[in-house]
C-alpha positions as a Markdown table, in Angstrom:
| # | Residue | x | y | z |
|---|---|---|---|---|
| 1 | Unk | -129.8 | 0.0 | 90.3 |
| 2 | Unk | -133.1 | 2.2 | 88.6 |
| 3 | Unk | -135.7 | 0.7 | 86.6 |
| 4 | Unk | -135.6 | 1.5 | 82.9 |
| 5 | Unk | -138.2 | 2.9 | 81.1 |
| 6 | Unk | -140.3 | 2.0 | 78.4 |
| 7 | Unk | -142.7 | 3.9 | 76.1 |
| 8 | Unk | -145.8 | 1.0 | 74.5 |
| 9 | Unk | -148.4 | 1.9 | 72.0 |
| 10 | Unk | -150.7 | 0.0 | 71.9 |
| 11 | Unk | -154.1 | 0.0 | 70.3 |
| 12 | Unk | -154.7 | -3.2 | 71.4 |
| 13 | Unk | -155.9 | -2.3 | 75.1 |
| 14 | Unk | -158.5 | -2.3 | 77.0 |
| 15 | Unk | -160.7 | 0.5 | 78.1 |
| 16 | Unk | -164.1 | 1.0 | 79.6 |
| 17 | Unk | -165.9 | 0.3 | 76.5 |
| 18 | Unk | -164.4 | -2.8 | 75.9 |
| 19 | Unk | -163.1 | -4.3 | 78.8 |
| 20 | Unk | -162.0 | -7.6 | 76.9 |
| 21 | Unk | -160.2 | -6.2 | 74.4 |
| 22 | Unk | -156.3 | -6.6 | 74.2 |
| 23 | Unk | -156.4 | -7.4 | 77.6 |
| 24 | Unk | -153.1 | -10.0 | 77.0 |
| 25 | Unk | -151.7 | -7.2 | 76.0 |
| 26 | Unk | -152.9 | -5.3 | 79.5 |
| 27 | Unk | -151.4 | -8.7 | 81.7 |
| 28 | Unk | -147.8 | -9.1 | 80.1 |
| 29 | Unk | -147.2 | -5.2 | 80.5 |
| 30 | Unk | -148.7 | -5.6 | 83.8 |
| 31 | Unk | -146.6 | -8.0 | 84.7 |
| 32 | Unk | -143.3 | -6.6 | 83.2 |
| 33 | Unk | -144.5 | -3.5 | 85.8 |
| 34 | Unk | -144.6 | -6.5 | 89.0 |
| 35 | Unk | -141.4 | -7.3 | 88.0 |
| 36 | Unk | -139.6 | -3.7 | 89.8 |
| 37 | Unk | -137.4 | -3.4 | 87.1 |
| 38 | Unk | -139.4 | -1.8 | 84.5 |
| 39 | Unk | -141.2 | 1.2 | 84.3 |
| 40 | Unk | -144.3 | 1.4 | 81.8 |
| 41 | Unk | -146.1 | 4.0 | 80.2 |
| 42 | Unk | -149.0 | 2.9 | 77.3 |
| 43 | Unk | -150.3 | 5.2 | 75.1 |
| 44 | Unk | -153.5 | 4.0 | 74.2 |
| 45 | Unk | -154.8 | 5.6 | 71.1 |
| 46 | Unk | -158.4 | 5.2 | 70.8 |
| 47 | Unk | -159.6 | 6.0 | 67.3 |
| 48 | Unk | -162.6 | 7.7 | 66.6 |
| 49 | Unk | -164.7 | 9.0 | 63.3 |
| 50 | Unk | -164.3 | 12.8 | 62.9 |
| 51 | Unk | -168.1 | 12.6 | 65.2 |
| 52 | Unk | -168.3 | 9.5 | 67.8 |
| 53 | Unk | -172.6 | 8.5 | 67.5 |
| 54 | Unk | -173.9 | 5.4 | 68.0 |
| 55 | Unk | -171.3 | 2.6 | 69.5 |
| 56 | Unk | -168.3 | 5.4 | 69.0 |
| 57 | Unk | -170.2 | 7.6 | 72.4 |
| 58 | Unk | -169.0 | 5.3 | 75.1 |
| 59 | Unk | -165.5 | 4.7 | 73.1 |
| 60 | Unk | -165.0 | 8.6 | 73.2 |
| 61 | Unk | -165.8 | 8.8 | 77.3 |
| 62 | Unk | -163.5 | 5.7 | 77.9 |
| 63 | Unk | -160.8 | 8.0 | 76.7 |
| 64 | Unk | -159.2 | 8.2 | 80.6 |
| 65 | Unk | -155.9 | 8.1 | 81.5 |
| 66 | Unk | -154.8 | 6.1 | 84.5 |
| 67 | Unk | -153.2 | 3.8 | 86.2 |
| 68 | Unk | -154.0 | 0.4 | 85.3 |
| 69 | Unk | -152.4 | -2.5 | 87.0 |
| 70 | Unk | -149.0 | -1.1 | 87.6 |
| 71 | Unk | -148.9 | 0.8 | 84.2 |
| 72 | Unk | -149.7 | 4.3 | 83.7 |
| 73 | Unk | -152.2 | 4.7 | 80.6 |
| 74 | Unk | -152.6 | 7.7 | 78.6 |
| 75 | Unk | -156.0 | 7.5 | 75.3 |
| 76 | Unk | -155.5 | 10.2 | 73.4 |
| 77 | Unk | -158.6 | 10.3 | 70.7 |
| 78 | Unk | -156.9 | 10.3 | 67.3 |
| 79 | Unk | -159.5 | 10.8 | 64.4 |
| 80 | Unk | -159.9 | 9.0 | 61.2 |
| 81 | Unk | -162.9 | 7.4 | 59.1 |
| 82 | Unk | -163.7 | 3.7 | 60.1 |
| 83 | Unk | -162.8 | 1.6 | 57.8 |
| 84 | Unk | -161.7 | 4.2 | 54.7 |
| 85 | Unk | -158.5 | 5.4 | 57.2 |
| 86 | Unk | -156.6 | 2.1 | 57.8 |
| 87 | Unk | -153.8 | 3.4 | 55.6 |
| 88 | Unk | -153.6 | 6.7 | 57.4 |
| 89 | Unk | -153.5 | 5.2 | 60.8 |
| 90 | Unk | -150.3 | 4.8 | 61.3 |
| 91 | Unk | -149.7 | 8.6 | 60.7 |
| 92 | Unk | -152.9 | 9.6 | 62.5 |
| 93 | Unk | -151.8 | 8.2 | 65.4 |
| 94 | Unk | -148.0 | 9.3 | 64.9 |
| 95 | Unk | -149.1 | 12.7 | 64.7 |
| 96 | Unk | -151.6 | 13.5 | 67.9 |
| 97 | Unk | -148.9 | 10.8 | 69.9 |
| 98 | Unk | -145.6 | 12.9 | 69.2 |
| 99 | Unk | -146.6 | 15.8 | 71.8 |
| 100 | Unk | -148.0 | 13.8 | 74.3 |
| 101 | Unk | -144.6 | 11.6 | 74.1 |
| 102 | Unk | -142.1 | 14.8 | 73.8 |
| 103 | Unk | -143.7 | 15.7 | 77.4 |
| 104 | Unk | -143.2 | 12.3 | 78.5 |
| 105 | Unk | -140.0 | 11.5 | 77.5 |
| 106 | Unk | -138.9 | 15.7 | 79.1 |
| 107 | Unk | -140.8 | 14.5 | 81.9 |
| 108 | Unk | -138.9 | 11.5 | 82.6 |
| 109 | Unk | -136.7 | 10.0 | 80.0 |
| 110 | Unk | -137.7 | 6.5 | 78.1 |
| 111 | Unk | -135.2 | 3.8 | 76.8 |
| 112 | Unk | -136.9 | 2.1 | 74.6 |
| 113 | Unk | -140.6 | 2.2 | 72.2 |
| 114 | Unk | -143.1 | -0.7 | 71.9 |
| 115 | Unk | -145.6 | -1.8 | 69.4 |
| 116 | Unk | -147.9 | -4.3 | 70.6 |
| 117 | Unk | -148.9 | -4.9 | 67.1 |
| 118 | Unk | -147.7 | -4.1 | 63.5 |
| 119 | Unk | -150.1 | -2.2 | 62.1 |
| 120 | Unk | -151.2 | 0.2 | 63.0 |
| 121 | Unk | -149.3 | 0.4 | 66.1 |
| 122 | Unk | -145.2 | -0.5 | 64.5 |
| 123 | Unk | -145.3 | 1.8 | 61.7 |
| 124 | Unk | -146.6 | 5.0 | 64.4 |
| 125 | Unk | -143.8 | 3.9 | 67.0 |
| 126 | Unk | -140.9 | 4.2 | 64.8 |
| 127 | Unk | -141.7 | 7.7 | 64.1 |
| 128 | Unk | -141.9 | 8.1 | 67.2 |
| 129 | Unk | -139.0 | 6.4 | 68.2 |
| 130 | Unk | -136.8 | 8.4 | 65.3 |
| 131 | Unk | -137.9 | 11.5 | 66.6 |
| 132 | Unk | -137.3 | 10.4 | 70.0 |
| 133 | Unk | -133.5 | 8.7 | 69.4 |
| 134 | Unk | -134.7 | 5.8 | 70.9 |
| 135 | Unk | -134.4 | 2.3 | 69.7 |
| 136 | Unk | -137.3 | 0.0 | 68.8 |
| 137 | Unk | -139.6 | -3.2 | 69.5 |
| 138 | Unk | -142.4 | -4.5 | 67.1 |
| 139 | Unk | -144.3 | -7.6 | 68.5 |
| 140 | Unk | -146.5 | -9.5 | 65.7 |
| 141 | Unk | -149.3 | -11.8 | 66.6 |
| 142 | Unk | -150.8 | -13.1 | 63.9 |
| 143 | Unk | -153.7 | -10.4 | 61.8 |
| 144 | Unk | -151.1 | -7.6 | 61.9 |
| 145 | Unk | -149.0 | -9.8 | 59.5 |
| 146 | Unk | -151.4 | -12.4 | 58.3 |
| 147 | Unk | -154.0 | -9.6 | 57.5 |
| 148 | Unk | -152.5 | -6.2 | 56.7 |
| 149 | Unk | -149.5 | -7.8 | 55.5 |
| 150 | Unk | -151.0 | -9.3 | 53.2 |
| 151 | Unk | -152.6 | -6.3 | 52.4 |
| 152 | Unk | -150.7 | -4.1 | 49.5 |
| 153 | Unk | -151.6 | -0.4 | 50.8 |
| 154 | Unk | -150.2 | -1.5 | 54.2 |
| 155 | Unk | -147.6 | -3.8 | 53.5 |
| 156 | Unk | -144.9 | -1.3 | 52.3 |
| 157 | Unk | -146.0 | 0.3 | 56.1 |
| 158 | Unk | -145.1 | -2.4 | 58.0 |
| 159 | Unk | -141.7 | -3.3 | 56.1 |
| 160 | Unk | -140.4 | 0.2 | 56.4 |
| 161 | Unk | -140.9 | -0.1 | 60.5 |
| 162 | Unk | -139.8 | -3.5 | 60.4 |
| 163 | Unk | -136.8 | -2.0 | 58.9 |
| 164 | Unk | -136.2 | 0.6 | 61.5 |
| 165 | Unk | -137.2 | -1.3 | 64.0 |
| 166 | Unk | -133.7 | -2.8 | 66.5 |
| 167 | Unk | -135.9 | -6.1 | 67.4 |
| 168 | Unk | -139.5 | -7.9 | 66.8 |
| 169 | Unk | -141.1 | -10.7 | 68.8 |
| 170 | Unk | -143.9 | -12.8 | 67.0 |
| 171 | Unk | -145.9 | -15.1 | 68.9 |
| 172 | Unk | -144.7 | -18.4 | 67.7 |
| 173 | Unk | -142.3 | -20.1 | 65.5 |
| 174 | Unk | -144.8 | -20.2 | 62.9 |
| 175 | Unk | -145.6 | -16.3 | 62.7 |
| 176 | Unk | -142.3 | -15.5 | 62.5 |
| 177 | Unk | -141.6 | -18.0 | 59.3 |
| 178 | Unk | -144.6 | -15.5 | 57.6 |
| 179 | Unk | -142.9 | -12.8 | 58.8 |
| 180 | Unk | -139.5 | -13.7 | 57.2 |
| 181 | Unk | -141.5 | -14.8 | 53.6 |
| 182 | Unk | -143.2 | -11.0 | 53.8 |
| 183 | Unk | -140.1 | -9.8 | 53.8 |
| 184 | Unk | -138.7 | -8.6 | 56.9 |
| 185 | Unk | -135.5 | -9.7 | 58.5 |
| 186 | Unk | -135.6 | -13.2 | 60.0 |
| 187 | Unk | -132.3 | -12.0 | 62.5 |
| 188 | Unk | -133.8 | -9.7 | 64.4 |
| 189 | Unk | -137.5 | -11.5 | 65.2 |
| 190 | Unk | -137.6 | -13.3 | 68.7 |
| 191 | Unk | -140.5 | -15.4 | 69.6 |
| 192 | Unk | -142.2 | -14.8 | 72.4 |
| 193 | Unk | -145.0 | -16.9 | 74.0 |
| 194 | Unk | -148.4 | -15.6 | 75.4 |
| 195 | Unk | -148.8 | -15.5 | 79.3 |
| 196 | Unk | -151.2 | -17.0 | 81.5 |
| 197 | Unk | -153.5 | -16.3 | 85.0 |
| 198 | Unk | -153.0 | -19.8 | 86.2 |
| 199 | Unk | -154.5 | -19.2 | 89.8 |
| 200 | Unk | -157.7 | -18.1 | 87.6 |
| 201 | Unk | -157.4 | -20.7 | 84.5 |
| 202 | Unk | -157.3 | -24.3 | 85.9 |
| 203 | Unk | -159.1 | -27.4 | 85.8 |
| 204 | Unk | -162.7 | -27.0 | 88.0 |
| 205 | Unk | -164.9 | -29.8 | 89.5 |
| 206 | Unk | -167.1 | -31.1 | 86.1 |
| 207 | Unk | -170.7 | -31.9 | 86.3 |
| 208 | Unk | -171.6 | -29.1 | 89.8 |
| 209 | Unk | -169.6 | -26.9 | 87.8 |
| 210 | Unk | -172.3 | -27.6 | 84.8 |
| 211 | Unk | -175.4 | -26.9 | 86.7 |
| 212 | Unk | -174.1 | -24.3 | 88.1 |
| 213 | Unk | -173.4 | -22.4 | 84.6 |
| 214 | Unk | -176.9 | -23.5 | 83.5 |
| 215 | Unk | -178.4 | -21.6 | 86.3 |
| 216 | Unk | -176.4 | -18.7 | 85.9 |
| 217 | Unk | -176.2 | -18.6 | 81.8 |
| 218 | Unk | -179.9 | -19.1 | 81.7 |
| 219 | Unk | -178.9 | -22.5 | 79.4 |
| 220 | Unk | -179.0 | -25.6 | 79.2 |
| 221 | Unk | -176.1 | -28.3 | 79.8 |
| 222 | Unk | -176.7 | -31.1 | 80.9 |
| 223 | Unk | -174.7 | -33.0 | 83.0 |
| 224 | Unk | -174.0 | -35.8 | 80.9 |
| 225 | Unk | -174.4 | -34.0 | 77.2 |
| 226 | Unk | -171.1 | -33.5 | 74.6 |
| 227 | Unk | -170.3 | -29.8 | 75.3 |
| 228 | Unk | -167.9 | -27.9 | 72.5 |
| 229 | Unk | -166.6 | -24.3 | 73.9 |
| 230 | Unk | -166.1 | -21.5 | 70.9 |
| 231 | Unk | -163.4 | -18.6 | 71.8 |
| 232 | Unk | -163.1 | -16.2 | 69.3 |
| 233 | Unk | -165.0 | -13.2 | 67.8 |
| 234 | Unk | -168.0 | -14.1 | 65.7 |
| 235 | Unk | -166.1 | -13.5 | 62.6 |
| 236 | Unk | -164.9 | -16.1 | 59.2 |
| 237 | Unk | -161.7 | -16.2 | 60.4 |
| 238 | Unk | -162.7 | -17.9 | 62.9 |
| 239 | Unk | -164.6 | -20.4 | 61.8 |
| 240 | Unk | -167.6 | -21.1 | 63.9 |
| 241 | Unk | -169.7 | -22.1 | 61.3 |
| 242 | Unk | -167.7 | -25.2 | 60.3 |
| 243 | Unk | -168.3 | -25.8 | 64.5 |
| 244 | Unk | -171.9 | -25.5 | 63.6 |
| 245 | Unk | -172.7 | -27.4 | 60.6 |
| 246 | Unk | -170.3 | -30.4 | 62.0 |
| 247 | Unk | -172.8 | -31.1 | 64.8 |
| 248 | Unk | -175.1 | -33.2 | 62.2 |
| 249 | Unk | -172.0 | -35.4 | 62.8 |
| 250 | Unk | -172.1 | -35.3 | 66.1 |
| 251 | Unk | -174.1 | -37.5 | 68.8 |
| 252 | Unk | -177.9 | -35.4 | 68.6 |
| 253 | Unk | -177.5 | -34.3 | 72.2 |
| 254 | Unk | -174.1 | -32.5 | 72.1 |
| 255 | Unk | -174.1 | -28.6 | 73.2 |
| 256 | Unk | -172.0 | -25.8 | 71.8 |
| 257 | Unk | -171.5 | -22.9 | 73.3 |
| 258 | Unk | -170.3 | -19.5 | 71.3 |
| 259 | Unk | -167.9 | -17.4 | 73.5 |
| 260 | Unk | -167.4 | -14.2 | 71.4 |
| 261 | Unk | -168.6 | -11.3 | 69.3 |
| 262 | Unk | -168.8 | -10.4 | 65.9 |
| 263 | Unk | -170.3 | -9.2 | 62.4 |
| 264 | Unk | -171.0 | -13.0 | 61.8 |
| 265 | Unk | -173.6 | -13.4 | 64.8 |
| 266 | Unk | -177.2 | -12.5 | 62.8 |
| 267 | Unk | -175.3 | -15.2 | 60.1 |
| 268 | Unk | -174.2 | -17.3 | 62.9 |
| 269 | Unk | -177.8 | -17.8 | 64.0 |
| 270 | Unk | -178.9 | -18.9 | 61.1 |
| 271 | Unk | -177.7 | -20.6 | 60.4 |
| 272 | Unk | -178.2 | -22.6 | 63.2 |
| 273 | Unk | -181.5 | -22.3 | 63.1 |
| 274 | Unk | -181.7 | -23.7 | 59.4 |
| 275 | Unk | -179.9 | -26.8 | 60.7 |
| 276 | Unk | -182.6 | -26.8 | 63.2 |
| 277 | Unk | -179.8 | -27.0 | 66.6 |
| 278 | Unk | -180.9 | -23.5 | 67.7 |
| 279 | Unk | -182.0 | -25.7 | 71.0 |
| 280 | Unk | -178.1 | -26.4 | 71.1 |
| 281 | Unk | -176.3 | -23.8 | 70.2 |
| 282 | Unk | -175.8 | -21.0 | 72.6 |
| 283 | Unk | -174.4 | -17.0 | 71.6 |
| 284 | Unk | -173.3 | -16.0 | 75.0 |
| 285 | Unk | -171.0 | -13.3 | 74.0 |
| 286 | Unk | -167.9 | -11.7 | 75.4 |
| 287 | Unk | -168.6 | -13.4 | 79.0 |
| 288 | Unk | -166.7 | -11.7 | 81.5 |
| 289 | Unk | -163.8 | -13.0 | 82.0 |
| 290 | Unk | -164.3 | -15.0 | 85.3 |
| 291 | Unk | -166.8 | -16.8 | 83.4 |
| 292 | Unk | -164.3 | -17.9 | 81.1 |
| 293 | Unk | -162.2 | -20.7 | 83.0 |
| 294 | Unk | -165.8 | -22.3 | 84.3 |
| 295 | Unk | -167.3 | -22.0 | 81.2 |
| 296 | Unk | -164.3 | -23.9 | 79.6 |
| 297 | Unk | -164.3 | -26.7 | 82.1 |
| 298 | Unk | -167.6 | -27.5 | 81.9 |
| 299 | Unk | -166.7 | -28.4 | 78.1 |
| 300 | Unk | -165.6 | -31.1 | 76.6 |
| 301 | Unk | -163.2 | -29.7 | 74.1 |
| 302 | Unk | -162.3 | -26.6 | 72.8 |
| 303 | Unk | -162.8 | -26.3 | 69.2 |
| 304 | Unk | -161.8 | -23.7 | 67.5 |
| 305 | Unk | -160.7 | -24.3 | 63.3 |
| 306 | Unk | -159.3 | -20.9 | 62.1 |
| 307 | Unk | -158.0 | -20.1 | 58.4 |
| 308 | Unk | -155.3 | -18.3 | 60.0 |
| 309 | Unk | -154.2 | -17.8 | 63.8 |
| 310 | Unk | -150.9 | -16.1 | 65.7 |
| 311 | Unk | -150.7 | -18.4 | 68.7 |
| 312 | Unk | -154.3 | -18.4 | 70.5 |
| 313 | Unk | -154.7 | -17.0 | 73.8 |
| 314 | Unk | -157.3 | -19.2 | 74.0 |
| 315 | Unk | -155.5 | -22.4 | 72.8 |
| 316 | Unk | -153.2 | -22.4 | 76.0 |
| 317 | Unk | -156.2 | -21.1 | 78.2 |
| 318 | Unk | -158.3 | -23.5 | 77.5 |
| 319 | Unk | -155.8 | -26.4 | 78.0 |
| 320 | Unk | -155.0 | -24.7 | 81.0 |
| 321 | Unk | -158.5 | -25.4 | 82.0 |
| 322 | Unk | -157.9 | -29.1 | 81.3 |
| 323 | Unk | -159.7 | -28.9 | 78.0 |
| 324 | Unk | -158.5 | -30.2 | 75.0 |
| 325 | Unk | -158.2 | -28.9 | 71.3 |
| 326 | Unk | -159.7 | -29.3 | 68.5 |
| 327 | Unk | -158.2 | -26.5 | 65.8 |
| 328 | Unk | -157.1 | -25.7 | 62.3 |
| 329 | Unk | -153.0 | -26.6 | 61.8 |
| 330 | Unk | -152.7 | -22.8 | 62.2 |
| 331 | Unk | -150.0 | -20.6 | 62.9 |
| 332 | Unk | -148.3 | -22.2 | 66.6 |
| 333 | Unk | -150.9 | -24.9 | 66.5 |
| 334 | Unk | -147.7 | -26.8 | 66.2 |
| 335 | Unk | -146.2 | -25.6 | 69.4 |
| 336 | Unk | -149.2 | -25.3 | 71.3 |
| 337 | Unk | -150.7 | -29.7 | 70.1 |
| 338 | Unk | -147.1 | -31.6 | 71.3 |
| 339 | Unk | -148.9 | -34.0 | 72.6 |
| 340 | Unk | -152.2 | -35.7 | 72.0 |
| 341 | Unk | -153.8 | -35.5 | 75.7 |
| 342 | Unk | -153.7 | -31.6 | 74.2 |
| 343 | Unk | -156.2 | -32.7 | 71.5 |
| 344 | Unk | -156.4 | -32.9 | 67.7 |
| 345 | Unk | -155.1 | -31.0 | 64.7 |
| 346 | Unk | -157.1 | -30.7 | 62.2 |
| 347 | Unk | -158.1 | -30.1 | 58.4 |
| 348 | Unk | -160.3 | -26.9 | 58.0 |
| 349 | Unk | -163.5 | -29.4 | 57.0 |
| 350 | Unk | -166.9 | -29.7 | 58.7 |
| 351 | Unk | -166.0 | -33.7 | 58.3 |
| 352 | Unk | -162.6 | -33.3 | 59.7 |
| 353 | Unk | -163.6 | -31.3 | 62.8 |
| 354 | Unk | -166.3 | -33.8 | 63.3 |
| 355 | Unk | -164.0 | -36.9 | 63.8 |
| 356 | Unk | -161.7 | -35.0 | 65.9 |
| 357 | Unk | -164.0 | -34.0 | 68.6 |
| 358 | Unk | -165.7 | -37.8 | 68.3 |
| 359 | Unk | -162.4 | -39.2 | 68.8 |
| 360 | Unk | -161.9 | -37.0 | 71.6 |
| 361 | Unk | -165.1 | -38.2 | 73.0 |
| 362 | Unk | -164.1 | -41.9 | 72.8 |
| 363 | Unk | -160.8 | -41.1 | 74.9 |
| 364 | Unk | -161.2 | -38.6 | 76.8 |
| 365 | Unk | -157.6 | -37.1 | 78.4 |
| 366 | Unk | -156.9 | -37.1 | 81.9 |
| 367 | Unk | -157.9 | -33.2 | 82.6 |
| 368 | Unk | -154.8 | -33.2 | 84.5 |
| 369 | Unk | -152.1 | -34.3 | 82.1 |
| 370 | Unk | -154.5 | -31.7 | 79.6 |
| 371 | Unk | -153.5 | -29.2 | 82.0 |
| 372 | Unk | -150.4 | -30.1 | 82.3 |
| 373 | Unk | -149.1 | -29.5 | 78.3 |
| 374 | Unk | -149.8 | -25.6 | 79.4 |
| 375 | Unk | -147.1 | -25.3 | 82.3 |
| 376 | Unk | -145.1 | -23.9 | 80.4 |
| 377 | Unk | -146.8 | -20.6 | 80.4 |
| 378 | Unk | -147.5 | -18.4 | 82.6 |
| 379 | Unk | -147.2 | -14.6 | 83.1 |
| 380 | Unk | -144.2 | -13.9 | 84.6 |
| 381 | Unk | -142.6 | -15.9 | 82.1 |
| 382 | Unk | -143.8 | -14.2 | 79.6 |
| 383 | Unk | -142.8 | -11.4 | 81.6 |
| 384 | Unk | -139.2 | -12.2 | 82.3 |
| 385 | Unk | -138.6 | -13.4 | 78.1 |
| 386 | Unk | -140.0 | -9.0 | 77.1 |
| 387 | Unk | -137.3 | -7.8 | 80.0 |
| 388 | Unk | -134.2 | -10.2 | 77.9 |
| 389 | Unk | -135.7 | -8.4 | 75.0 |
| 390 | Unk | -135.5 | -5.3 | 75.5 |
| 391 | Unk | -132.4 | -5.5 | 77.7 |
| 392 | Unk | -130.2 | -7.4 | 75.1 |
| 393 | Unk | -132.0 | -4.6 | 72.4 |
| 394 | Unk | -130.2 | -2.0 | 74.8 |
| 395 | Unk | -127.0 | -3.4 | 75.5 |
| 396 | Unk | -126.4 | -3.8 | 72.2 |
| 397 | Unk | -127.9 | -0.6 | 70.5 |
| 398 | Unk | -124.4 | 1.7 | 70.1 |
| 399 | Unk | -123.9 | 4.4 | 71.6 |
| 400 | Unk | -123.7 | 7.7 | 70.9 |
């Protein structure tokens, strides 16, 4: 049987300037391509201001087409005004991408158009799918619904795109309920859990690993001190400030490592200094992905008190490394923490976070038992579910 072809619109995708941006999208589509029954083409629009200065220069230089992991990736530049252009970005993306999409479709026809994020990708992909006369799939991941769906200037575009979609995906059941509450048709939504690189994320030797990380990262990680890891963008929604404040109710030698970057870094550093914890809190930035399983394996818990989530990849990656979670009841938390070994779901307060950490430190689960709670996640399973979803949309599409 000949391969089917999907055209995926993905603003959330790694590039040379931001190699860790949207890696989970790339891994999913690469796993789909590796199956051999789907040919995958990605259009990764690079949204830039009219004049690309400062940090935007590297992003402009990253707008290069390539074949990456068996996926053809095209990176056209879309001009928009940062922050102010949010409402018009779907239209700008569609206008820029349509000529390329038409040419690619003429050269080798696609069977389906896909959006990997609901906004701005979804409305843009809806316009492209309509122009090409193809069925449309849109995936929701969390912030695209909870943030963009809450804004009056973008909610209507999300609802219109969802109504046009042949089917939609949600990263967890909780997000599917939130989508339905927003007004998207629940009967069109299929749950599509994230994947996991099982060769990379697995429990690693603990004590010697801390000594190695101390040397390589230039920080002190004592062999016997409690170590907490928080993985996520440094933004208020992720709650790193709450974890820093919780240190006051934890053992005096507790070490906290923050993995991620973002606009809140300076404020978080000041907060750390103000409470006298500067020597125990380490900002590691956006580490190379190969280092992440080492840090997670060295930690006693991964603490992430998010205000909202879909289903965080960091949850699954931590569990696979044998590191239990202390997380809030956000998004798909209850679909992940299904057993005591997986950790604790706590209220979004410093006292509750500290209590959850103390409980794990007092009675730590076996790392192998923690890792077993993530066994159902793999990129192969993710790709198989995605292929089934696409095939179902095509099989149900009326023949003209």
